[in-house]
C-alpha positions as CSV (number, residue, x, y, z in Angstrom):
1,X,18.1,29.0,12.7
2,X,16.8,27.4,15.9
3,X,18.2,23.9,16.4
4,X,16.4,21.0,17.9
5,X,18.1,19.6,21.0
6,X,20.6,16.7,20.1
7,X,18.4,14.3,22.2
8,X,15.4,15.2,20.0
9,X,17.4,14.7,16.8
10,X,18.5,11.2,18.1
11,X,14.9,10.3,18.9
12,X,13.8,11.3,15.4
13,X,16.4,9.2,13.8
14,X,15.3,6.2,16.0
15,X,11.7,6.8,15.1
16,X,12.6,6.8,11.4
17,X,14.4,3.5,11.8
18,X,11.4,1.9,13.6
19,X,8.9,3.0,11.0
20,X,11.1,1.8,8.1
21,X,11.4,-1.6,9.8
22,X,7.6,-1.7,10.2
23,X,7.1,-0.8,6.6
24,X,9.6,-3.5,5.4
25,X,7.8,-6.2,7.5
26,X,4.3,-5.1,6.4
27,X,1.9,-8.0,5.6
28,X,-1.6,-9.0,6.5
29,X,0.0,-10.4,9.7
30,X,0.5,-6.9,10.9
31,X,-3.2,-6.0,10.5
32,X,-5.8,-6.1,13.3
33,X,-8.6,-8.6,12.5
34,X,-10.0,-12.0,13.0
35,X,-9.9,-15.4,11.3
36,X,-13.1,-16.9,10.1
37,X,-13.8,-20.3,8.4
38,X,-16.2,-21.0,5.6
39,X,-17.5,-24.2,4.1
40,X,-17.2,-24.2,0.3
41,X,-18.1,-27.2,-1.8
42,X,-17.9,-29.5,1.2
43,X,-14.4,-28.2,2.3
44,X,-13.5,-25.9,5.1
45,X,-11.4,-22.7,4.3
46,X,-10.0,-20.0,6.5
47,X,-10.2,-16.2,5.7
48,X,-8.7,-13.2,7.5
49,X,-11.1,-10.3,7.9
50,X,-9.9,-6.8,8.8
51,X,-11.3,-3.3,8.7
52,X,-7.9,-1.7,9.3
53,X,-7.1,1.3,7.1
54,X,-9.4,3.6,5.2
55,X,-10.5,1.1,2.6
56,X,-13.1,-0.4,4.9
57,X,-13.5,-4.1,5.6
58,X,-11.5,-6.5,3.5
59,X,-11.1,-10.2,3.4
60,X,-8.0,-12.2,2.6
61,X,-7.9,-15.9,1.7
62,X,-5.5,-17.8,4.0
63,X,-6.0,-21.4,2.9
64,X,-7.8,-24.7,3.4
65,X,-8.1,-26.0,6.9
66,X,-5.0,-28.0,7.8
67,X,-1.7,-28.0,9.6
68,X,0.0,-25.4,7.3
69,X,-2.9,-23.0,7.6
70,X,-3.2,-23.3,11.3
71,X,0.6,-22.6,11.5
72,X,0.0,-19.4,9.6
73,X,-2.7,-18.4,12.1
74,X,-0.4,-19.1,15.1
75,X,2.4,-17.0,13.4
76,X,-0.1,-14.2,12.9
77,X,-0.8,-14.1,16.6
78,X,2.9,-14.0,17.4
79,X,3.5,-11.3,14.8
80,X,0.7,-9.2,16.1
81,X,2.3,-9.2,19.6
82,X,5.6,-8.1,18.1
83,X,3.9,-5.4,16.0
84,X,2.0,-4.1,18.9
85,X,5.2,-3.8,20.9
86,X,6.9,-1.9,18.1
87,X,3.8,0.4,17.7
88,X,3.9,1.1,21.5
89,X,7.5,2.1,21.1
90,X,6.6,4.4,18.2
91,X,4.0,6.1,20.3
92,X,6.5,6.6,23.1
93,X,9.0,8.1,20.7
94,X,6.3,10.4,19.2
95,X,5.4,11.7,22.7
96,X,9.0,12.4,23.5
97,X,9.5,14.2,20.2
98,X,6.5,16.5,20.8
99,X,7.9,17.4,24.2
100,X,11.4,17.9,22.6
101,X,10.1,20.6,20.2
102,X,9.9,18.6,17.0
103,X,7.8,20.2,14.2
104,X,4.2,18.8,13.9
105,X,1.8,18.6,11.0
106,X,-1.7,19.9,11.6
107,X,-4.2,17.2,12.6
108,X,-6.5,17.2,9.5
109,X,-3.6,17.0,7.1
110,X,-1.9,14.3,9.2
111,X,-5.2,12.2,9.1
112,X,-5.3,12.5,5.3
113,X,-1.6,11.5,4.9
114,X,-1.9,8.6,7.3
115,X,-4.9,7.3,5.4
116,X,-3.0,7.6,2.1
117,X,0.0,5.9,3.6
118,X,-2.2,3.0,4.8
119,X,-3.6,2.6,1.3
120,X,-0.1,2.2,-0.1
121,X,0.2,5.6,-1.9
122,X,3.8,6.2,-0.7
123,X,4.8,2.5,-1.2
124,X,3.9,3.1,-4.9
125,X,6.3,6.0,-5.2
126,X,4.2,9.1,-4.3
127,X,6.3,11.9,-2.9
128,X,5.0,14.6,-0.5
129,X,6.1,18.1,-1.7
130,X,5.2,21.6,-0.7
131,X,5.0,23.0,2.8
132,X,4.1,19.7,4.5
133,X,7.3,18.2,3.1
134,X,9.2,21.3,4.3
135,X,7.9,20.6,7.9
136,X,9.1,17.0,7.6
137,X,12.5,18.1,6.3
138,X,12.9,20.5,9.2
139,X,12.9,17.5,11.6
140,X,15.2,15.6,9.2
141,X,17.7,18.4,9.4
142,X,17.2,19.0,13.1
143,X,15.9,22.6,12.9
144,X,12.7,24.6,13.5
145,X,11.8,26.8,10.6
146,X,11.2,30.5,11.2
147,X,8.9,31.0,8.2
148,X,5.1,30.6,8.3
149,X,4.0,27.0,7.9
150,X,0.2,27.5,7.7
151,X,-1.2,25.6,4.8
152,X,-4.0,23.1,4.2
153,X,-2.8,22.2,0.7
154,X,-1.4,18.7,0.5
155,X,0.7,18.4,-2.6
156,X,1.6,14.9,-3.8
157,X,3.9,14.1,-6.8
158,X,4.2,10.9,-8.7
159,X,6.1,9.8,-11.8
160,X,3.9,8.4,-14.6
161,X,5.5,5.0,-14.3
162,X,7.1,3.2,-11.4
163,X,10.7,2.1,-12.2
164,X,11.0,-0.5,-9.4
165,X,9.0,-3.6,-8.7
166,X,6.9,-3.5,-5.5
167,X,4.6,-6.2,-4.0
168,X,1.5,-3.8,-4.2
169,X,0.4,-2.9,-7.7
170,X,-2.1,-0.1,-7.1
171,X,-3.8,2.1,-4.6
172,X,-7.1,3.9,-4.9
173,X,-6.3,7.5,-4.0
174,X,-9.8,9.0,-4.7
175,X,-11.5,6.0,-2.9
176,X,-9.2,6.4,0.1
177,X,-10.0,10.1,0.4
178,X,-13.7,9.3,0.2
179,X,-13.4,6.6,2.8
180,X,-11.9,9.1,5.3
181,X,-15.4,10.6,5.6
182,X,-14.0,14.1,5.7
183,X,-16.1,15.4,2.8
184,X,-13.5,15.3,0.0
185,X,-15.0,16.1,-3.5
186,X,-13.2,16.2,-6.9
187,X,-12.4,19.8,-8.0
188,X,-13.6,20.3,-11.6
189,X,-10.9,21.2,-14.1
190,X,-10.9,24.0,-16.7
191,X,-12.3,21.6,-19.2
192,X,-15.3,19.4,-18.3
193,X,-13.7,16.6,-20.3
194,X,-10.4,16.7,-18.3
195,X,-10.0,14.3,-15.3
196,X,-9.8,15.9,-11.9
197,X,-6.4,16.2,-10.3
198,X,-7.5,17.9,-7.1
199,X,-9.8,17.0,-4.2
200,X,-11.2,19.5,-1.7
201,X,-13.3,19.4,1.4
202,X,-16.4,21.5,0.8
203,X,-16.5,24.7,2.8
204,X,-12.9,24.2,4.0
205,X,-9.4,25.0,2.7
206,X,-8.2,21.4,3.0
207,X,-7.2,20.2,-0.4
208,X,-5.1,17.4,-2.1
209,X,-3.4,18.1,-5.4
210,X,-1.7,15.3,-7.5
211,X,1.2,16.4,-9.7
212,X,3.5,14.6,-12.2
213,X,6.6,15.7,-14.2
214,X,5.8,17.4,-17.5
215,X,7.3,16.1,-20.7
216,X,8.0,19.4,-22.3
217,X,6.8,23.0,-21.9
218,X,3.5,22.3,-23.7
219,X,2.6,19.2,-21.7
220,X,-0.2,20.7,-19.6
221,X,-3.1,18.3,-19.8
222,X,-3.9,16.0,-16.8
223,X,-2.3,12.6,-17.0
224,X,-3.7,9.4,-15.7
225,X,-1.6,7.6,-13.1
226,X,-3.1,4.1,-13.3
227,X,-1.4,2.7,-10.1
228,X,-3.1,5.5,-8.1
229,X,-6.4,5.4,-10.0
230,X,-6.2,9.2,-10.3
231,X,-5.0,11.9,-12.7
232,X,-2.2,14.3,-12.1
233,X,-1.3,17.8,-13.3
234,X,2.0,17.9,-15.2
235,X,4.5,20.4,-13.8
236,X,7.9,21.4,-15.3
237,X,11.1,20.4,-13.6
238,X,9.2,18.1,-11.2
239,X,11.4,15.2,-12.3
240,X,14.4,17.0,-10.8
241,X,12.6,17.1,-7.4
242,X,11.6,13.4,-7.6
243,X,14.9,11.8,-8.5
244,X,16.2,11.2,-5.0
245,X,13.3,11.0,-2.5
246,X,13.9,9.9,1.1
247,X,11.5,8.2,3.6
248,X,10.9,10.2,6.8
249,X,8.4,10.4,9.6
250,X,5.6,12.9,9.5
251,X,4.6,13.8,13.1
252,X,1.3,14.6,14.7
253,X,-0.3,12.6,17.5
254,X,1.6,9.6,16.1
255,X,3.8,9.2,13.1
256,X,3.4,8.3,9.4
257,X,6.2,7.3,7.1
258,X,6.1,9.4,3.9
259,X,8.5,10.1,1.0
260,X,9.9,13.6,0.8
261,X,12.4,15.2,-1.7
262,X,16.1,15.5,-1.1
263,X,16.5,18.8,0.9
264,X,19.0,20.4,-1.4
265,X,16.9,19.7,-4.5
266,X,13.8,20.9,-2.6
267,X,15.6,24.3,-1.9
268,X,16.7,24.8,-5.5
269,X,13.4,23.8,-6.9
270,X,11.6,26.2,-4.6
271,X,13.8,29.1,-5.9
272,X,13.1,28.3,-9.5
273,X,9.4,27.8,-8.8
274,X,9.3,31.3,-7.2
275,X,10.5,32.9,-10.4
276,X,7.8,31.1,-12.4
277,X,4.8,32.2,-10.2
278,X,2.3,34.6,-12.0
279,X,1.6,38.0,-10.5
280,X,-1.5,36.7,-8.8
281,X,0.7,34.3,-6.7
282,X,3.4,36.7,-5.5
283,X,2.6,35.9,-1.9
284,X,3.3,32.2,-2.7
285,X,6.5,33.2,-4.5
286,X,7.6,35.1,-1.4
287,X,7.0,32.0,0.8
288,X,8.9,29.9,-1.8
289,X,11.9,32.2,-1.6
290,X,11.9,32.3,2.2
291,X,11.7,28.5,2.5
292,X,14.5,28.1,0.0
293,X,16.7,30.6,1.8
294,X,16.1,28.9,5.2
295,X,17.0,25.5,3.9
296,X,20.0,26.7,1.9
297,X,21.3,28.4,5.1
298,X,21.0,25.2,7.1
299,X,22.5,23.1,4.3
300,X,25.4,25.5,3.8
301,X,26.3,25.3,7.5
302,X,25.9,21.5,7.8
303,X,25.9,19.8,4.4
304,X,27.5,22.0,1.8
305,X,28.2,19.0,-0.5
306,X,24.5,18.4,-0.9
307,X,24.0,21.8,-2.5
308,X,26.9,21.0,-4.9
309,X,25.4,17.7,-5.8
310,X,22.0,19.2,-6.4
311,X,23.4,22.0,-8.5
312,X,25.3,19.6,-10.6
313,X,22.3,17.4,-11.1
314,X,20.5,20.3,-12.6
315,X,23.1,20.3,-15.5
316,X,21.2,17.5,-17.4
317,X,18.1,19.6,-17.5
318,X,17.5,22.4,-20.1
319,X,19.8,25.4,-19.9
320,X,16.8,27.7,-19.3
321,X,16.4,26.2,-15.8
322,X,20.1,27.1,-15.0
323,X,19.4,30.7,-16.1
324,X,16.2,30.9,-14.0
325,X,18.0,29.5,-10.9
326,X,20.9,32.0,-11.4
327,X,18.4,34.9,-11.5
328,X,16.6,33.7,-8.4
329,X,19.9,33.2,-6.5
330,X,20.2,37.0,-6.6
331,X,17.1,37.3,-4.4
332,X,18.7,35.4,-1.5
333,X,19.7,37.5,1.6
334,X,23.2,38.9,1.8
335,X,24.1,36.5,4.6
336,X,23.9,33.7,2.0
337,X,26.3,35.3,-0.4
338,X,28.9,32.5,0.0
339,X,26.3,29.8,-0.6
340,X,24.9,31.7,-3.6
341,X,28.4,31.9,-5.2
342,X,29.0,28.2,-4.6
343,X,25.7,27.1,-6.1
344,X,26.0,29.5,-9.1
345,X,29.5,28.4,-9.9
346,X,28.5,24.7,-10.2
347,X,25.4,25.6,-12.3
348,X,27.6,27.8,-14.4
349,X,30.0,25.0,-15.1
350,X,27.2,22.9,-16.3
351,X,25.8,25.8,-18.5
352,X,29.3,26.5,-19.9
353,X,29.8,22.8,-20.8
354,X,26.3,22.7,-22.4
355,X,27.1,25.7,-24.6
356,X,30.5,24.3,-25.6
357,X,28.8,21.0,-26.6
358,X,26.2,22.9,-28.6
359,X,29.0,24.9,-30.4
360,X,30.9,21.7,-31.1
361,X,27.8,19.9,-32.4
362,X,27.0,22.9,-34.7
363,X,30.6,23.0,-35.9
364,X,30.5,19.3,-36.8
365,X,27.2,19.8,-38.6
366,X,28.6,22.7,-40.7
367,X,31.6,20.6,-41.7
368,X,29.3,17.7,-42.7
369,X,27.2,20.1,-44.8
370,X,30.3,21.5,-46.5
371,X,31.6,18.0,-47.3
372,X,28.3,17.2,-49.0
373,X,28.2,20.3,-51.2
């Protein structure tokens, strides 16, 4: 697998650190805009007006005219200078990364993801999955993938509820897509009564799909995700993919901080997904297997323990997923035989333990029934 130069990998790590610091310090003080005063009921009050981000012009209340409010306004000016300096450094790092061979996301997709990030979609727990996440993970692992990366499908996944407290409570995903002025329209579902889970640009392949973990094999109806003001399509085993996301930069002309899955979980999930594809999607199944094989190859060389941890994490999921992964492992190239054996052995241990527990439980049930006869 082609490796990125060590200098490029160092620059990418530095960029990730800068973006995380910017995200942690995010407030209205980091936005471009102006202060304006209004007289209300005889008193003078200050507001901050900004049109930054895809949501259009917004207005924030700062406070009544006075020493404290004017101190906030002075602090905003100082904070803006510091934020501008950090953004200039981010732009410099992005330019160097492009020259160093880092993998880039196509411009339309990058624009969409930047808008969604500005609206707070990733702060509210959304995770980028699919090929766009694969591109980001290539930079995270310091490699350039060999497989085809052409796609205009943007796949976002989100849990139904957010388990951690965040300052922002919601983001308007459909409204943000509309505000980008790219022509996004909701894609009608199979049932006219079902809420839309996909948005597509008319006449183009650019599409955004929202997914969420299914709660059982029969959980197939769209589910409302209130904090995103949108509905998501349930997908089996997606919870395995979303359990340990990592923040990482997505590169184009600039950089956007997004959430992506753990690389090892991503690879195993891709393999299982390939085996679940219908006949009409065999080309996608082939792409899934190739992406899984490339990522497993890199992880087996550099981070073998990650594959073990991911394989063991699969143990708490139904045994049918273990069997499907085992079947798909046989499709990996011969050069990955050692990695295949390692992954299979740890999944097999989990499956063996599951069977033993089931036998033990059944034995206890039989004894209880006999005692009650």
